[in-house]
ZADO-1210 file (C-alpha; in nm, 4 decimals, padded with zeros to 6 digits):
<atoms>
<atom x="00.2686" y="00.3872" z="-03.7344" code="MET" pos="1"/>
<atom x="00.4247" y="00.3631" z="-03.3807" code="THR" pos="2"/>
<atom x="00.3590" y="00.6680" z="-03.1952" code="THR" pos="3"/>
<atom x="00.6495" y="00.8691" z="-03.0148" code="LEU" pos="4"/>
<atom x="00.4820" y="00.7972" z="-02.6725" code="LEU" pos="5"/>
<atom x="00.5231" y="00.4209" z="-02.7379" code="GLU" pos="6"/>
<atom x="00.8854" y="00.4625" z="-02.8606" code="GLN" pos="7"/>
<atom x="00.9704" y="00.6541" z="-02.5548" code="GLU" pos="8"/>
<atom x="00.8195" y="00.4043" z="-02.3391" code="MET" pos="9"/>
<atom x="01.0229" y="00.1331" z="-02.5006" code="ILE" pos="10"/>
<atom x="01.3340" y="00.3524" z="-02.4472" code="GLN" pos="11"/>
<atom x="01.2885" y="00.3562" z="-02.0779" code="GLN" pos="12"/>
<atom x="01.4773" y="00.0520" z="-01.9885" code="ALA" pos="13"/>
<atom x="01.7860" y="00.1855" z="-02.2060" code="THR" pos="14"/>
<atom x="01.7877" y="00.5130" z="-02.0298" code="VAL" pos="15"/>
<atom x="01.8072" y="00.3661" z="-01.6826" code="LEU" pos="16"/>
<atom x="02.0922" y="00.1200" z="-01.8032" code="ALA" pos="17"/>
<atom x="02.2755" y="00.4026" z="-01.9538" code="GLU" pos="18"/>
<atom x="02.2570" y="00.6522" z="-01.6858" code="ARG" pos="19"/>
<atom x="02.3398" y="00.4067" z="-01.3918" code="ALA" pos="20"/>
<atom x="02.7106" y="00.4746" z="-01.4191" code="GLY" pos="21"/>
<atom x="02.7432" y="00.8243" z="-01.5597" code="PRO" pos="22"/>
<atom x="02.4976" y="01.0063" z="-01.3234" code="ALA" pos="23"/>
<atom x="02.6507" y="00.8397" z="-00.9998" code="MET" pos="24"/>
<atom x="02.9175" y="01.1150" z="-00.9681" code="GLN" pos="25"/>
<atom x="02.6766" y="01.4016" z="-00.9660" code="GLU" pos="26"/>
<atom x="02.4526" y="01.2058" z="-00.7334" code="ALA" pos="27"/>
<atom x="02.7520" y="01.1586" z="-00.5134" code="ALA" pos="28"/>
<atom x="02.8051" y="01.5340" z="-00.5168" code="GLU" pos="29"/>
<atom x="02.4422" y="01.5948" z="-00.4342" code="ALA" pos="30"/>
<atom x="02.4788" y="01.3522" z="-00.1393" code="ALA" pos="31"/>
<atom x="02.7878" y="01.5485" z="00.0027" code="ARG" pos="32"/>
<atom x="02.5666" y="01.8543" z="00.0128" code="LEU" pos="33"/>
<atom x="02.2806" y="01.7004" z="00.1759" code="LEU" pos="34"/>
<atom x="02.5239" y="01.5518" z="00.4304" code="ALA" pos="35"/>
<atom x="02.6268" y="01.9155" z="00.5501" code="GLY" pos="36"/>
<atom x="02.6205" y="01.9664" z="00.9280" code="SER" pos="37"/>
<atom x="02.3598" y="02.2507" z="00.8685" code="ASP" pos="38"/>
<atom x="02.1214" y="02.0494" z="00.6453" code="VAL" pos="39"/>
<atom x="01.8469" y="01.9098" z="00.8727" code="ARG" pos="40"/>
<atom x="01.5639" y="01.8670" z="00.5958" code="HIS" pos="41"/>
<atom x="01.5030" y="01.8942" z="00.2334" code="LEU" pos="42"/>
<atom x="01.2557" y="02.1119" z="00.0386" code="VAL" pos="43"/>
<atom x="01.1641" y="02.0005" z="-00.3175" code="ILE" pos="44"/>
<atom x="01.0025" y="02.2122" z="-00.5967" code="ALA" pos="45"/>
<atom x="00.8501" y="02.0473" z="-00.9090" code="ALA" pos="46"/>
<atom x="00.5278" y="02.0611" z="-01.1101" code="ARG" pos="47"/>
<atom x="00.3250" y="01.7931" z="-01.3125" code="GLY" pos="48"/>
<atom x="00.5055" y="01.4562" z="-01.3435" code="SER" pos="49"/>
<atom x="00.8103" y="01.5953" z="-01.1717" code="SER" pos="50"/>
<atom x="00.5937" y="01.6770" z="-00.8725" code="ASP" pos="51"/>
<atom x="00.5033" y="01.3081" z="-00.8540" code="ASN" pos="52"/>
<atom x="00.8834" y="01.2287" z="-00.8563" code="ALA" pos="53"/>
<atom x="00.9044" y="01.4788" z="-00.5752" code="ALA" pos="54"/>
<atom x="00.6448" y="01.2737" z="-00.3803" code="ARG" pos="55"/>
<atom x="00.8462" y="00.9583" z="-00.4570" code="PHE" pos="56"/>
<atom x="01.1588" y="01.1250" z="-00.3267" code="ALA" pos="57"/>
<atom x="00.9436" y="01.2404" z="00.0053" code="GLN" pos="58"/>
<atom x="00.8747" y="00.8784" z="00.0954" code="TYR" pos="59"/>
<atom x="01.2196" y="00.7646" z="-00.0117" code="LEU" pos="60"/>
<atom x="01.4201" y="00.9910" z="00.1854" code="PHE" pos="61"/>
<atom x="01.1981" y="00.9568" z="00.4890" code="GLY" pos="62"/>
<atom x="01.2040" y="00.5788" z="00.4811" code="SER" pos="63"/>
<atom x="01.5443" y="00.5053" z="00.3922" code="GLU" pos="64"/>
<atom x="01.7473" y="00.7865" z="00.5601" code="ILE" pos="65"/>
<atom x="01.4755" y="00.9496" z="00.7957" code="ARG" pos="66"/>
<atom x="01.5031" y="01.2728" z="00.6333" code="THR" pos="67"/>
<atom x="01.2003" y="01.4942" z="00.6560" code="GLN" pos="68"/>
<atom x="01.1062" y="01.6248" z="00.3110" code="VAL" pos="69"/>
<atom x="00.8617" y="01.9042" z="00.2348" code="GLY" pos="70"/>
<atom x="00.7026" y="01.9945" z="-00.0957" code="LEU" pos="71"/>
<atom x="00.7610" y="02.3566" z="-00.2029" code="ALA" pos="72"/>
<atom x="00.4581" y="02.5937" z="-00.2751" code="ALA" pos="73"/>
<atom x="00.6353" y="02.7804" z="-00.5663" code="PRO" pos="74"/>
<atom x="00.3528" y="03.0597" z="-00.5394" code="TRP" pos="75"/>
<atom x="00.5045" y="03.1565" z="-00.2193" code="LEU" pos="76"/>
<atom x="00.8440" y="03.2271" z="-00.3818" code="PHE" pos="77"/>
<atom x="00.7473" y="03.4730" z="-00.6446" code="ARG" pos="78"/>
<atom x="00.9071" y="03.7527" z="-00.4303" code="ASP" pos="79"/>
<atom x="01.2508" y="03.6480" z="-00.3105" code="PRO" pos="80"/>
<atom x="01.2343" y="03.9092" z="-00.0221" code="GLU" pos="81"/>
<atom x="00.9131" y="03.7736" z="00.0986" code="ARG" pos="82"/>
<atom x="01.0041" y="03.4129" z="00.0410" code="ALA" pos="83"/>
<atom x="00.9604" y="03.1543" z="00.3231" code="PRO" pos="84"/>
<atom x="01.2758" y="03.1172" z="00.5425" code="ARG" pos="85"/>
<atom x="01.4753" y="02.8152" z="00.4466" code="LEU" pos="86"/>
<atom x="01.6909" y="02.7667" z="00.7493" code="ASP" pos="87"/>
<atom x="01.8284" y="02.4230" z="00.7815" code="GLY" pos="88"/>
<atom x="01.6967" y="02.3242" z="00.4539" code="ALA" pos="89"/>
<atom x="01.8503" y="02.2120" z="00.1202" code="ALA" pos="90"/>
<atom x="01.6474" y="02.2735" z="-00.1770" code="VAL" pos="91"/>
<atom x="01.5911" y="02.0393" z="-00.4847" code="LEU" pos="92"/>
<atom x="01.4289" y="02.1242" z="-00.7922" code="GLY" pos="93"/>
<atom x="01.3245" y="01.8515" z="-01.0343" code="ILE" pos="94"/>
<atom x="01.2212" y="01.9673" z="-01.3983" code="SER" pos="95"/>
<atom x="01.2693" y="01.7830" z="-01.7253" code="GLN" pos="96"/>
<atom x="01.3156" y="02.1347" z="-01.9182" code="SER" pos="97"/>
<atom x="01.4585" y="02.3212" z="-01.6389" code="GLY" pos="98"/>
<atom x="01.2710" y="02.6259" z="-01.7772" code="ARG" pos="99"/>
<atom x="00.9584" y="02.6681" z="-01.5457" code="SER" pos="100"/>
<atom x="00.9938" y="03.0211" z="-01.3782" code="PRO" pos="101"/>
<atom x="00.8282" y="02.9223" z="-01.0485" code="ASP" pos="102"/>
<atom x="01.0486" y="02.6134" z="-00.9938" code="ILE" pos="103"/>
<atom x="01.3605" y="02.8388" z="-01.0865" code="VAL" pos="104"/>
<atom x="01.2311" y="03.0984" z="-00.8366" code="ASN" pos="105"/>
<atom x="01.2473" y="02.8548" z="-00.5455" code="VAL" pos="106"/>
<atom x="01.5930" y="02.7617" z="-00.6169" code="LEU" pos="107"/>
<atom x="01.6881" y="03.1336" z="-00.6692" code="ALA" pos="108"/>
<atom x="01.5410" y="03.2171" z="-00.3169" code="SER" pos="109"/>
<atom x="01.7297" y="02.9425" z="-00.1563" code="ALA" pos="110"/>
<atom x="02.0431" y="03.0676" z="-00.3041" code="ARG" pos="111"/>
<atom x="01.9832" y="03.4269" z="-00.2050" code="SER" pos="112"/>
<atom x="01.9475" y="03.2580" z="00.1476" code="GLN" pos="113"/>
<atom x="02.2700" y="03.0730" z="00.0975" code="ARG" pos="114"/>
<atom x="02.1164" y="02.7302" z="00.1217" code="ARG" pos="115"/>
<atom x="02.2498" y="02.4407" z="-00.0984" code="PRO" pos="116"/>
<atom x="02.0695" y="02.3725" z="-00.4069" code="THR" pos="117"/>
<atom x="02.0363" y="02.0866" z="-00.6448" code="ILE" pos="118"/>
<atom x="01.8808" y="02.0282" z="-00.9817" code="ALA" pos="119"/>
<atom x="01.7527" y="01.7247" z="-01.1564" code="ILE" pos="120"/>
<atom x="01.6957" y="01.8168" z="-01.5267" code="THR" pos="121"/>
<atom x="01.7529" y="01.6882" z="-01.8691" code="GLU" pos="122"/>
<atom x="01.9086" y="02.0247" z="-01.9623" code="HIS" pos="123"/>
<atom x="02.2407" y="02.1285" z="-01.7603" code="PRO" pos="124"/>
<atom x="02.2422" y="02.4670" z="-01.9497" code="ASP" pos="125"/>
<atom x="01.8896" y="02.5438" z="-01.8186" code="SER" pos="126"/>
<atom x="01.7789" y="02.8562" z="-01.5850" code="PRO" pos="127"/>
<atom x="01.7111" y="02.5811" z="-01.3183" code="LEU" pos="128"/>
<atom x="02.0547" y="02.4461" z="-01.3468" code="ALA" pos="129"/>
<atom x="02.2052" y="02.7913" z="-01.3333" code="ALA" pos="130"/>
<atom x="02.0742" y="02.8202" z="-00.9903" code="GLN" pos="131"/>
<atom x="02.1928" y="02.4843" z="-00.8575" code="ALA" pos="132"/>
<atom x="02.5158" y="02.4070" z="-00.6741" code="ASP" pos="133"/>
<atom x="02.4959" y="02.0478" z="-00.8240" code="VAL" pos="134"/>
<atom x="02.3240" y="01.9368" z="-01.1419" code="VAL" pos="135"/>
<atom x="02.2113" y="01.5766" z="-01.1781" code="ILE" pos="136"/>
<atom x="02.1411" y="01.5081" z="-01.5501" code="PRO" pos="137"/>
<atom x="01.8529" y="01.2806" z="-01.6422" code="LEU" pos="138"/>
<atom x="02.0584" y="01.1625" z="-01.9620" code="LEU" pos="139"/>
<atom x="01.7131" y="01.0569" z="-02.1200" code="ALA" pos="140"/>
<atom x="01.7673" y="01.2080" z="-02.4447" code="GLY" pos="141"/>
<atom x="01.5236" y="01.4288" z="-02.6328" code="GLU" pos="142"/>
<atom x="01.1498" y="01.3332" z="-02.5172" code="GLU" pos="143"/>
<atom x="00.9301" y="01.4573" z="-02.8217" code="ARG" pos="144"/>
<atom x="00.5917" y="01.3300" z="-02.6970" code="SER" pos="145"/>
<atom x="00.4277" y="01.5809" z="-02.4677" code="VAL" pos="146"/>
<atom x="00.3503" y="01.3152" z="-02.1958" code="ALA" pos="147"/>
<atom x="00.6412" y="01.2283" z="-01.9757" code="ALA" pos="148"/>
<atom x="00.7530" y="00.8782" z="-01.9859" code="THR" pos="149"/>
<atom x="01.1343" y="00.8088" z="-01.9796" code="LYS" pos="150"/>
<atom x="01.2132" y="01.1608" z="-01.8166" code="THR" pos="151"/>
<atom x="00.9799" y="01.0556" z="-01.5300" code="TYR" pos="152"/>
<atom x="01.1478" y="00.7224" z="-01.4697" code="LEU" pos="153"/>
<atom x="01.4901" y="00.8907" z="-01.5121" code="ALA" pos="154"/>
<atom x="01.4033" y="01.1365" z="-01.2287" code="SER" pos="155"/>
<atom x="01.3042" y="00.8442" z="-00.9896" code="LEU" pos="156"/>
<atom x="01.6203" y="00.6829" z="-01.0752" code="HIS" pos="157"/>
<atom x="01.8129" y="00.9796" z="-00.9941" code="ALA" pos="158"/>
<atom x="01.6358" y="01.0077" z="-00.6755" code="VAL" pos="159"/>
<atom x="01.7504" y="00.6445" z="-00.5755" code="VAL" pos="160"/>
<atom x="02.1127" y="00.7137" z="-00.6838" code="GLN" pos="161"/>
<atom x="02.1216" y="01.0037" z="-00.4246" code="ILE" pos="162"/>
<atom x="01.9856" y="00.7670" z="-00.1635" code="ILE" pos="163"/>
<atom x="02.2571" y="00.5162" z="-00.2552" code="GLU" pos="164"/>
<atom x="02.5026" y="00.7713" z="-00.2215" code="ALA" pos="165"/>
<atom x="02.3918" y="00.8906" z="00.1183" code="LEU" pos="166"/>
<atom x="02.3397" y="00.5457" z="00.2553" code="ALA" pos="167"/>
<atom x="02.5133" y="00.2631" z="00.0628" code="PRO" pos="168"/>
<atom x="02.3176" y="-00.0514" z="00.0470" code="SER" pos="169"/>
<atom x="02.4361" y="-00.3742" z="-00.1101" code="GLN" pos="170"/>
<atom x="02.0783" y="-00.4898" z="-00.1607" code="ALA" pos="171"/>
<atom x="01.9686" y="-00.1489" z="-00.3229" code="ARG" pos="172"/>
<atom x="02.2650" y="-00.1831" z="-00.5532" code="ARG" pos="173"/>
<atom x="02.1558" y="-00.5278" z="-00.6487" code="ARG" pos="174"/>
<atom x="01.8035" y="-00.3928" z="-00.7359" code="TRP" pos="175"/>
<atom x="01.9232" y="-00.1142" z="-00.9230" code="LEU" pos="176"/>
<atom x="02.1374" y="-00.3338" z="-01.1421" code="ALA" pos="177"/>
<atom x="01.8120" y="-00.5376" z="-01.2058" code="GLN" pos="178"/>
<atom x="01.5855" y="-00.2403" z="-01.2688" code="LEU" pos="179"/>
<atom x="01.6448" y="-00.1886" z="-01.6401" code="ALA" pos="180"/>
<atom x="01.5710" y="-00.5500" z="-01.7176" code="GLY" pos="181"/>
<atom x="01.2334" y="-00.5399" z="-01.5031" code="LEU" pos="182"/>
<atom x="01.1337" y="-00.2243" z="-01.6802" code="VAL" pos="183"/>
<atom x="01.1960" y="-00.3738" z="-02.0251" code="ASP" pos="184"/>
<atom x="01.0122" y="-00.6942" z="-01.9504" code="SER" pos="185"/>
<atom x="00.7187" y="-00.5128" z="-01.7997" code="LEU" pos="186"/>
<atom x="00.6868" y="-00.2474" z="-02.0801" code="THR" pos="187"/>
<atom x="00.6919" y="-00.5106" z="-02.3548" code="ALA" pos="188"/>
<atom x="00.4288" y="-00.7240" z="-02.1665" code="SER" pos="189"/>
<atom x="00.1787" y="-00.4277" z="-02.0987" code="VAL" pos="190"/>
<atom x="00.2132" y="-00.2634" z="-02.4493" code="LEU" pos="191"/>
<atom x="00.1629" y="-00.6008" z="-02.6105" code="ALA" pos="192"/>
<atom x="-00.1556" y="-00.6494" z="-02.3924" code="GLY" pos="193"/>
<atom x="-00.2700" y="-00.3077" z="-02.3838" code="ARG" pos="194"/>
<atom x="-00.6218" y="-00.3937" z="-02.5113" code="SER" pos="195"/>
<atom x="-00.6968" y="-00.5087" z="-02.1755" code="ALA" pos="196"/>
<atom x="-00.7499" y="-00.1653" z="-02.0544" code="PHE" pos="197"/>
<atom x="-01.0210" y="-00.0974" z="-02.3250" code="ASP" pos="198"/>
<atom x="-01.2946" y="-00.1139" z="-02.0481" code="PRO" pos="199"/>
<atom x="-01.1687" y="00.1815" z="-01.8767" code="LEU" pos="200"/>
<atom x="-01.2836" y="00.3836" z="-02.1984" code="LEU" pos="201"/>
<atom x="-01.6503" y="00.3663" z="-02.0581" code="GLN" pos="202"/>
<atom x="-01.5478" y="00.5037" z="-01.7305" code="ALA" pos="203"/>
<atom x="-01.6579" y="00.8748" z="-01.6392" code="PRO" pos="204"/>
<atom x="-01.3992" y="00.8651" z="-01.3654" code="LEU" pos="205"/>
<atom x="-01.0853" y="00.6731" z="-01.2473" code="VAL" pos="206"/>
<atom x="-00.9749" y="00.6670" z="-00.8964" code="THR" pos="207"/>
<atom x="-00.6133" y="00.5510" z="-00.8259" code="ALA" pos="208"/>
<atom x="-00.4686" y="00.4499" z="-00.5064" code="THR" pos="209"/>
<atom x="-00.1469" y="00.3732" z="-00.3510" code="GLY" pos="210"/>
<atom x="00.0009" y="00.4136" z="-00.0074" code="ARG" pos="211"/>
<atom x="00.3598" y="00.5282" z="00.1036" code="GLY" pos="212"/>
<atom x="00.5983" y="00.5114" z="-00.1626" code="LEU" pos="213"/>
<atom x="00.3312" y="00.3838" z="-00.3874" code="LEU" pos="214"/>
<atom x="00.1237" y="00.7070" z="-00.3597" code="PHE" pos="215"/>
<atom x="00.3624" y="00.8703" z="-00.6127" code="SER" pos="216"/>
<atom x="00.2807" y="00.5892" z="-00.8527" code="ALA" pos="217"/>
<atom x="-00.0970" y="00.6451" z="-00.8032" code="ALA" pos="218"/>
<atom x="-00.0644" y="01.0186" z="-00.8690" code="CYS" pos="219"/>
<atom x="00.1269" y="00.9723" z="-01.1822" code="GLU" pos="220"/>
<atom x="-00.1063" y="00.6934" z="-01.3017" code="SER" pos="221"/>
<atom x="-00.4012" y="00.9369" z="-01.2730" code="ALA" pos="222"/>
<atom x="-00.2000" y="01.2090" z="-01.4485" code="LEU" pos="223"/>
<atom x="-00.1231" y="00.9876" z="-01.7413" code="LYS" pos="224"/>
<atom x="-00.4746" y="00.8663" z="-01.7700" code="ILE" pos="225"/>
<atom x="-00.6167" y="01.2148" z="-01.7367" code="ARG" pos="226"/>
<atom x="-00.3850" y="01.3896" z="-01.9810" code="GLU" pos="227"/>
<atom x="-00.3766" y="01.1343" z="-02.2522" code="LEU" pos="228"/>
<atom x="-00.7343" y="01.0336" z="-02.2693" code="SER" pos="229"/>
<atom x="-00.9245" y="01.3190" z="-02.1112" code="GLY" pos="230"/>
<atom x="-01.0901" y="01.0750" z="-01.8543" code="ILE" pos="231"/>
<atom x="-01.1192" y="01.2735" z="-01.5130" code="PRO" pos="232"/>
<atom x="-00.8907" y="01.0665" z="-01.2895" code="ALA" pos="233"/>
<atom x="-00.7675" y="01.1403" z="-00.9489" code="GLU" pos="234"/>
<atom x="-00.5370" y="00.9807" z="-00.6873" code="ALA" pos="235"/>
<atom x="-00.5698" y="00.9086" z="-00.3130" code="PHE" pos="236"/>
<atom x="-00.3805" y="00.7144" z="-00.0369" code="SER" pos="237"/>
<atom x="-00.6451" y="00.4593" z="00.0816" code="PRO" pos="238"/>
<atom x="-00.6894" y="00.6280" z="00.4263" code="PRO" pos="239"/>
<atom x="-00.7522" y="00.9549" z="00.2603" code="ASP" pos="240"/>
<atom x="-00.9917" y="00.7683" z="00.0226" code="LEU" pos="241"/>
<atom x="-01.1630" y="00.6163" z="00.3215" code="MET" pos="242"/>
<atom x="-01.2334" y="00.9492" z="00.4864" code="HIS" pos="243"/>
<atom x="-01.4876" y="01.0495" z="00.2260" code="GLY" pos="244"/>
<atom x="-01.3963" y="01.0499" z="-00.1301" code="PRO" pos="245"/>
<atom x="-01.4954" y="00.6689" z="-00.1257" code="ILE" pos="246"/>
<atom x="-01.8497" y="00.7790" z="-00.2005" code="ALA" pos="247"/>
<atom x="-01.7431" y="00.8525" z="-00.5565" code="ALA" pos="248"/>
<atom x="-01.6338" y="00.4872" z="-00.6021" code="VAL" pos="249"/>
<atom x="-01.9199" y="00.3320" z="-00.7686" code="LYS" pos="250"/>
<atom x="-02.0416" y="00.1923" z="-01.1045" code="THR" pos="251"/>
<atom x="-01.9683" y="00.3093" z="-01.3926" code="PRO" pos="252"/>
<atom x="-01.6560" y="00.4589" z="-01.2364" code="ALA" pos="253"/>
<atom x="-01.3518" y="00.2621" z="-01.2328" code="ALA" pos="254"/>
<atom x="-01.0522" y="00.2087" z="-00.9815" code="THR" pos="255"/>
<atom x="-00.6914" y="00.1732" z="-01.0306" code="TRP" pos="256"/>
<atom x="-00.5641" y="00.0109" z="-00.7238" code="LEU" pos="257"/>
<atom x="-00.1742" y="-00.0340" z="-00.6439" code="ILE" pos="258"/>
<atom x="-00.0958" y="-00.3115" z="-00.3828" code="GLU" pos="259"/>
<atom x="-00.4365" y="-00.2736" z="-00.2318" code="PRO" pos="260"/>
<atom x="-00.5253" y="-00.4288" z="00.1015" code="ASP" pos="261"/>
<atom x="-00.8354" y="-00.6411" z="00.1806" code="GLU" pos="262"/>
<atom x="-00.9926" y="-00.3563" z="00.3638" code="ASN" pos="263"/>
<atom x="-00.9805" y="-00.1298" z="00.0332" code="LEU" pos="264"/>
<atom x="-01.1161" y="-00.4398" z="-00.1668" code="TYR" pos="265"/>
<atom x="-01.4126" y="-00.4747" z="00.0614" code="GLN" pos="266"/>
<atom x="-01.5199" y="-00.1213" z="-00.0311" code="ASN" pos="267"/>
<atom x="-01.5071" y="-00.1685" z="-00.4006" code="ILE" pos="268"/>
<atom x="-01.8523" y="-00.2469" z="-00.5451" code="PRO" pos="269"/>
<atom x="-01.8945" y="-00.5886" z="-00.7137" code="PRO" pos="270"/>
<atom x="-01.8672" y="-00.5725" z="-01.1130" code="GLY" pos="271"/>
<atom x="-01.6791" y="-00.2290" z="-01.1058" code="MET" pos="272"/>
<atom x="-01.4025" y="-00.1991" z="-01.3476" code="THR" pos="273"/>
<atom x="-01.0879" y="-00.2427" z="-01.1550" code="THR" pos="274"/>
<atom x="-00.7244" y="-00.2540" z="-01.2452" code="VAL" pos="275"/>
<atom x="-00.5008" y="-00.4188" z="-00.9735" code="VAL" pos="276"/>
<atom x="-00.1235" y="-00.3822" z="-00.9830" code="ILE" pos="277"/>
<atom x="00.0317" y="-00.5936" z="-00.7160" code="SER" pos="278"/>
<atom x="00.3305" y="-00.8209" z="-00.6273" code="THR" pos="279"/>
<atom x="00.0838" y="-01.0580" z="-00.4765" code="ASP" pos="280"/>
<atom x="00.0779" y="-01.3470" z="-00.7148" code="GLN" pos="281"/>
<atom x="-00.2758" y="-01.4753" z="-00.5818" code="SER" pos="282"/>
<atom x="-00.4593" y="-01.1522" z="-00.7084" code="ILE" pos="283"/>
<atom x="-00.8182" y="-01.2472" z="-00.6870" code="ARG" pos="284"/>
<atom x="-00.9450" y="-01.3957" z="-01.0079" code="SER" pos="285"/>
<atom x="-01.2527" y="-01.1836" z="-01.0331" code="GLY" pos="286"/>
<atom x="-01.0443" y="-00.8755" z="-01.1312" code="ASP" pos="287"/>
<atom x="-01.0885" y="-00.8115" z="-01.4827" code="PRO" pos="288"/>
<atom x="-00.7660" y="-00.6411" z="-01.5142" code="ILE" pos="289"/>
<atom x="-00.4703" y="-00.7608" z="-01.3206" code="ALA" pos="290"/>
<atom x="-00.1176" y="-00.6711" z="-01.3621" code="ILE" pos="291"/>
<atom x="00.1294" y="-00.8844" z="-01.1664" code="ARG" pos="292"/>
<atom x="00.4568" y="-00.7514" z="-01.0668" code="LEU" pos="293"/>
<atom x="00.7591" y="-00.9699" z="-00.9609" code="PRO" pos="294"/>
<atom x="00.7114" y="-01.0903" z="-00.6069" code="PHE" pos="295"/>
<atom x="00.9714" y="-00.9742" z="-00.3479" code="GLY" pos="296"/>
<atom x="01.0676" y="-00.6607" z="-00.4934" code="ILE" pos="297"/>
<atom x="01.1065" y="-00.3686" z="-00.2424" code="PRO" pos="298"/>
<atom x="00.8487" y="-00.0856" z="-00.2398" code="ALA" pos="299"/>
<atom x="01.0891" y="00.1642" z="-00.4186" code="TRP" pos="300"/>
<atom x="01.1030" y="-00.0783" z="-00.7096" code="VAL" pos="301"/>
<atom x="00.7251" y="-00.1327" z="-00.7003" code="THR" pos="302"/>
<atom x="00.6756" y="00.2572" z="-00.7130" code="ALA" pos="303"/>
<atom x="00.8780" y="00.2596" z="-01.0413" code="ILE" pos="304"/>
<atom x="00.7357" y="-00.0351" z="-01.2134" code="LEU" pos="305"/>
<atom x="00.3756" y="00.0497" z="-01.1339" code="ALA" pos="306"/>
<atom x="00.3551" y="00.3575" z="-01.3608" code="VAL" pos="307"/>
<atom x="00.4288" y="00.1621" z="-01.6690" code="ILE" pos="308"/>
<atom x="00.0836" y="-00.0057" z="-01.6899" code="PRO" pos="309"/>
<atom x="-00.0743" y="00.3429" z="-01.6602" code="ALA" pos="310"/>
<atom x="00.1494" y="00.4613" z="-01.9375" code="GLN" pos="311"/>
<atom x="00.0206" y="00.1857" z="-02.1453" code="SER" pos="312"/>
<atom x="-00.3421" y="00.2323" z="-02.0608" code="ALA" pos="313"/>
<atom x="-00.3128" y="00.5970" z="-02.1287" code="ALA" pos="314"/>
<atom x="-00.1735" y="00.5368" z="-02.4666" code="LEU" pos="315"/>
<atom x="-00.4528" y="00.2681" z="-02.5396" code="ARG" pos="316"/>
<atom x="-00.7266" y="00.4971" z="-02.4177" code="LEU" pos="317"/>
<atom x="-00.6032" y="00.7911" z="-02.6412" code="ALA" pos="318"/>
<atom x="-00.5749" y="00.5470" z="-02.9473" code="GLU" pos="319"/>
<atom x="-00.9405" y="00.4194" z="-02.8798" code="LEU" pos="320"/>
<atom x="-01.0573" y="00.7861" z="-02.8390" code="GLY" pos="321"/>
<atom x="-00.8886" y="00.8995" z="-03.1665" code="GLY" pos="322"/>
<atom x="-00.6857" y="01.1609" z="-02.9629" code="ASP" pos="323"/>
<atom x="-00.3460" y="01.2977" z="-03.0681" code="ASP" pos="324"/>
<atom x="-00.1367" y="01.0599" z="-02.8463" code="VAL" pos="325"/>
<atom x="00.1772" y="01.2772" z="-02.8691" code="ASP" pos="326"/>
<atom x="00.0121" y="01.6286" z="-02.8627" code="ASN" pos="327"/>
<atom x="-00.2678" y="01.5930" z="-02.5984" code="PRO" pos="328"/>
<atom x="-00.5182" y="01.8864" z="-02.6084" code="HIS" pos="329"/>
<atom x="-00.4053" y="02.1879" z="-02.4147" code="GLY" pos="330"/>
<atom x="-00.0711" y="02.0503" z="-02.3054" code="LEU" pos="331"/>
<atom x="00.2966" y="02.1835" z="-02.3969" code="ASN" pos="332"/>
<atom x="00.6117" y="02.0162" z="-02.3481" code="LYS" pos="333"/>
<atom x="00.7434" y="02.3043" z="-02.1484" code="VAL" pos="334"/>
<atom x="00.4826" y="02.4666" z="-01.9225" code="THR" pos="335"/>
<atom x="00.6092" y="02.8399" z="-01.8159" code="LEU" pos="336"/>
<atom x="00.4131" y="02.8723" z="-01.5112" code="THR" pos="337"/>
<atom x="00.4786" y="03.1643" z="-01.2865" code="LYS" pos="338"/>
</atoms>
């Protein structure tokens, strides 16, 4: 029987296609808030996969419109009267459920300081949405598997829509129009060939890497593998990895490399289980697991597509390990952290 996770992976392309038009109005409203004369930077509050969407936003806002983005430390916002000052900031909350109290608290603090607030959520009637001046709906439909797939891609899509509303680009619009098709094709391919990820089952540790916009994809890839298979997985940007943690990159551990450069390659021990996800069509043949993405796609498209192989790998590892794919140990769909 097909798991809910696999079904929801397959639905991702449809979700992106169907939200393309309807969500642009709210994205434009969010853009108007962000374009306000007293908004100088953006603060984002999120947890879990949504936090990885926030990392994507941090790099996309910085690279596309030169806006500085900080990731909130929700613990600091437990007491609104002692919360950090948000002068000059707009605040964005990203949460599939919109029910995490600590994320709600960040937006509530922003409102108490009369700062503009935006929410990206599946639930416009949620506590998070109630604290937002503008709510951008994910329009992903109910996500029944605990691990986020279609809501994650919808969150990234929403971020790109805000950027497009702020700084319209004909090239970006063309890629947005092609995105659902690219997601559909890659999803079908990695699901059909997911047995290629079987060697990862023997790894005691998986180290994922990606730089810039691709760091968000590395973080989400590590999270998916860890939460579904139970295999310890962590993510680094290549420079941070080279500053010390590279010592843990040795057999029998595995590496998950997104658009690696030659310098990183040279530090991967021969014979190590390695997954390479790249737009480089000449990925070296010695890599046992190579996922080729379309050549010439922009980095933000790569960052969206690159998480799909990890979704498939995590699904496969859970299947091989006999785990409950749709209800991993210790996880709940809504995590009420404070």
